C-alpha positions as CSV (number, residue, x, y, z in Angstrom):
1,M,-46.5,60.8,35.6
2,S,-44.7,60.6,31.7
3,V,-46.3,62.7,29.0
4,L,-47.4,59.6,26.9
5,M,-48.9,58.3,30.7
6,V,-50.8,61.0,30.3
7,L,-52.2,60.7,27.7
8,R,-53.2,57.2,27.9
9,V,-55.2,58.0,31.1
10,T,-56.6,61.3,29.2
11,L,-58.0,58.5,27.0
12,F,-58.7,56.3,29.8
13,Y,-61.7,58.3,30.5
14,L,-62.8,60.0,27.4
15,L,-63.8,55.7,26.6
16,L,-65.1,54.8,30.1
17,S,-67.6,57.8,30.2
18,A,-68.2,57.4,26.5
19,S,-68.4,53.5,27.2
20,A,-71.2,54.3,30.1
21,A,-73.1,56.7,28.8
22,I,-74.1,54.6,25.1
23,W,-74.0,51.0,27.5
24,G,-76.6,53.1,30.1
25,V,-78.6,54.1,26.9
26,L,-79.1,50.5,25.4
27,M,-79.9,48.7,28.7
28,L,-82.7,51.4,29.8
29,V,-84.1,50.8,26.8
30,I,-83.3,46.6,26.9
31,A,-83.3,45.7,30.7
32,P,-86.5,46.3,32.3
33,F,-87.8,43.8,29.9
34,L,-85.2,41.0,31.1
35,P,-85.2,39.2,34.0
36,Y,-83.1,40.0,37.3
37,R,-80.2,37.8,36.6
38,M,-79.9,38.7,32.5
39,R,-80.3,42.3,33.3
40,F,-77.2,42.2,36.1
41,K,-74.9,40.4,33.7
42,L,-76.1,42.6,30.6
43,V,-76.0,45.9,33.4
44,L,-72.9,45.4,35.2
45,E,-71.2,42.2,34.4
46,W,-70.4,42.7,31.2
47,W,-69.9,46.4,30.9
48,C,-67.2,46.0,34.1
49,R,-66.2,43.3,32.7
50,F,-65.0,46.0,29.9
51,A,-64.1,48.5,32.4
52,I,-61.5,46.0,34.0
53,W,-59.8,45.2,30.5
54,L,-59.8,48.8,29.8
55,T,-57.7,49.2,32.7
56,R,-55.8,46.7,32.3
57,R,-54.7,47.3,28.3
58,M,-54.8,51.5,28.6
59,V,-53.1,52.3,32.1
60,G,-51.6,49.0,32.7
61,I,-53.0,47.8,35.6
62,R,-53.7,44.1,36.4
63,Y,-54.0,41.8,39.1
64,E,-53.7,38.5,40.7
65,V,-56.7,36.8,42.7
66,T,-56.2,34.6,45.9
67,G,-58.7,32.7,47.5
68,L,-61.1,32.1,45.3
69,E,-61.6,28.5,46.7
70,N,-63.3,30.0,50.2
71,I,-66.2,31.5,48.1
72,P,-69.1,29.5,49.5
73,D,-72.2,28.4,47.3
74,Q,-74.8,30.5,49.8
75,P,-74.4,34.0,48.1
76,G,-73.6,35.7,51.4
77,V,-72.1,39.6,52.8
78,I,-68.2,40.8,51.2
79,L,-66.7,42.4,53.0
80,S,-64.1,44.4,51.7
81,N,-61.8,47.5,52.1
82,H,-62.5,50.2,49.8
83,Q,-59.7,52.5,48.6
84,S,-60.8,53.1,44.5
85,T,-63.4,53.3,42.3
86,W,-61.2,49.7,40.7
87,E,-63.0,47.4,43.2
88,T,-66.0,48.5,42.7
89,F,-65.8,46.8,38.9
90,F,-64.1,43.8,39.6
91,L,-65.7,42.7,42.6
92,Q,-69.3,42.4,40.1
93,Q,-67.0,39.7,38.0
94,I,-66.5,37.5,41.7
95,F,-69.7,37.4,43.1
96,R,-72.5,37.2,40.8
97,P,-75.5,38.4,41.1
98,Q,-74.5,40.8,43.7
99,T,-75.9,43.8,44.5
100,Q,-74.8,46.9,46.3
101,L,-75.0,49.6,49.8
102,I,-74.4,52.7,47.4
103,K,-74.7,56.7,47.7
104,K,-77.6,57.4,46.9
105,E,-76.3,60.4,44.8
106,L,-74.7,57.8,42.3
107,L,-78.1,57.1,40.9
108,Y,-78.6,60.2,39.7
109,V,-75.1,59.9,37.6
110,P,-76.4,60.6,33.6
111,F,-77.3,57.0,31.8
112,F,-75.2,54.7,33.5
113,G,-76.7,55.6,36.5
114,W,-79.8,55.2,35.9
115,A,-79.6,51.6,34.2
116,Y,-77.7,51.1,37.5
117,A,-81.0,51.9,39.3
118,L,-82.4,49.0,37.6
119,L,-80.1,46.4,39.4
120,K,-81.8,46.8,43.2
121,P,-78.5,47.9,44.9
122,I,-79.4,49.1,48.2
123,A,-78.8,52.8,47.3
124,I,-78.6,55.0,51.7
125,N,-78.6,58.7,52.8
126,R,-74.9,58.5,54.4
127,S,-76.3,61.1,56.4
128,K,-79.1,59.5,58.5
129,A,-77.2,56.7,60.0
130,R,-80.0,55.6,61.4
131,S,-82.5,55.3,58.5
132,S,-79.4,53.8,56.1
133,L,-78.7,51.0,58.5
134,Q,-83.1,49.9,58.8
135,Q,-82.8,50.3,54.6
136,L,-79.6,48.1,55.1
137,N,-81.2,45.6,57.1
138,R,-84.4,45.0,55.8
139,I,-83.9,45.3,51.6
140,G,-80.0,43.4,52.3
141,G,-82.2,40.8,53.7
142,Q,-84.3,40.7,51.6
143,R,-81.7,40.2,48.6
144,L,-80.2,37.7,50.9
145,R,-83.7,35.4,50.4
146,D,-83.8,35.9,46.4
147,G,-80.4,34.7,45.8
148,M,-78.0,37.4,46.1
149,W,-74.4,38.5,47.0
150,V,-74.1,41.9,49.3
151,L,-71.4,44.0,48.7
152,V,-70.4,46.4,52.2
153,F,-67.3,48.3,52.0
154,P,-67.5,48.9,56.1
155,E,-65.5,51.5,55.6
156,G,-68.2,54.0,54.6
157,T,-65.5,55.5,52.4
158,R,-62.2,55.3,50.5
159,V,-59.0,54.6,52.5
160,L,-55.7,55.7,51.3
161,P,-53.4,52.3,51.3
162,G,-51.3,52.4,54.3
163,S,-54.1,53.3,56.7
164,P,-55.4,51.4,59.4
165,I,-58.4,49.6,58.8
166,K,-61.6,49.6,60.8
167,F,-65.4,48.2,59.9
168,T,-68.8,49.6,61.1
169,R,-70.3,46.9,61.8
170,G,-73.8,47.2,59.5
171,G,-72.5,44.4,56.7
172,S,-72.4,42.0,59.8
173,A,-75.4,42.7,61.5
174,L,-77.1,42.3,57.9
175,A,-74.9,38.7,57.8
176,C,-75.9,37.5,61.2
177,A,-79.6,38.6,61.2
178,N,-80.4,35.7,58.1
179,N,-77.8,33.7,59.0
180,A,-75.1,34.0,56.0
181,P,-71.6,33.8,55.5
182,V,-69.4,36.2,55.6
183,V,-66.9,36.8,52.8
184,P,-64.3,39.2,53.7
185,V,-62.2,40.5,51.0
186,A,-58.5,42.6,50.8
187,H,-56.6,44.3,48.0
188,N,-54.1,46.8,47.4
189,A,-56.2,49.1,44.5
190,G,-55.3,52.3,45.9
191,E,-52.0,51.6,44.9
192,F,-52.1,52.1,41.2
193,W,-55.8,54.2,41.0
194,P,-55.6,56.9,43.5
195,R,-58.8,57.2,46.0
196,N,-58.0,61.7,44.8
197,G,-57.0,63.0,41.3
198,W,-57.0,61.0,37.8
199,G,-53.7,59.8,38.0
200,K,-52.7,56.3,37.9
201,R,-49.8,53.8,38.1
202,P,-49.0,50.3,36.1
203,G,-49.4,47.9,37.9
204,T,-50.9,44.6,39.7
205,V,-53.3,44.3,42.6
206,Q,-53.2,42.1,44.5
207,V,-56.8,40.6,45.7
208,K,-57.5,38.0,49.0
209,I,-60.8,36.4,48.9
210,G,-60.3,35.1,53.0
211,P,-62.5,32.2,54.1
212,A,-65.9,32.2,54.8
213,I,-67.5,33.4,58.3
214,Y,-70.3,31.4,59.5
215,P,-72.0,33.8,62.5
216,K,-73.5,31.9,65.4
217,G,-76.6,33.6,66.2
218,A,-77.6,37.2,65.4
219,D,-77.1,38.8,69.1
220,P,-74.4,41.1,69.7
221,R,-71.9,39.3,70.7
222,S,-72.3,37.7,67.6
223,I,-72.2,40.6,65.6
224,V,-69.4,42.3,67.4
225,E,-67.3,38.5,66.8
226,V,-67.8,38.0,63.1
227,N,-67.0,42.3,62.2
228,K,-63.7,41.8,64.4
229,Q,-62.9,38.4,62.6
230,A,-63.5,40.3,58.9
231,E,-61.6,43.0,60.3
232,A,-58.6,41.7,61.5
233,W,-58.2,39.4,58.7
234,V,-58.3,41.9,56.5
235,N,-55.7,44.1,58.2
236,K,-53.9,41.2,58.2
237,A,-54.1,40.6,54.5
238,I,-53.4,44.6,53.8
239,Q,-50.1,44.0,55.8
240,E,-48.7,40.7,54.2
241,M,-48.9,43.0,50.9
242,Q,-47.5,45.7,51.9
243,A,-44.7,43.7,54.0
244,G,-43.6,42.0,50.2
């Protein structure tokens, strides 16, 4: 990176951290007295919009979205590939209101993590796979019934661009158990906001939203089929991005 870019990235992180602290403190005071949808808008959606705006202005990461017409009226399960922090901010703007499957440790992040706890996230201990899956099914099902989208990164962790996509079945099982649509999402954010380190590269993130996949049952075969369809669509979309 050039010296100018190093300075811009440093300033970006300072502003992002300061905004999270200020926003988190304010929301801890205000949000508990608000209904959930307003709480989501204030605590998460608006701050995430600011984070995406700051990313564009300070480090030159823009975005293009295709497939918005594929989003169904009925809230469902979003299955997205996971390459960076960028998509965790951005997808809050597209699917709302939304809850997310997250690592429990994120709720311990000072200020913003504490405020985020007010948004009914599905916080799991990743070292306990069986109880985590049960928690996703139980809490995620309730969130869907409450009219909320559920965002799941079925790779389980951030993956380097170009790496093979392999989805776990938890998100698909949740959708099948609740007869909810699955919406596959593909992006290449990791090319500009890498998963490791603090460097950034200007460019345009491509975000592609695929056609909704509707479960045909809640049996194991249906879960496997939904998962395969979502995984295949995301893999194909990413390959198309890499090709040109």
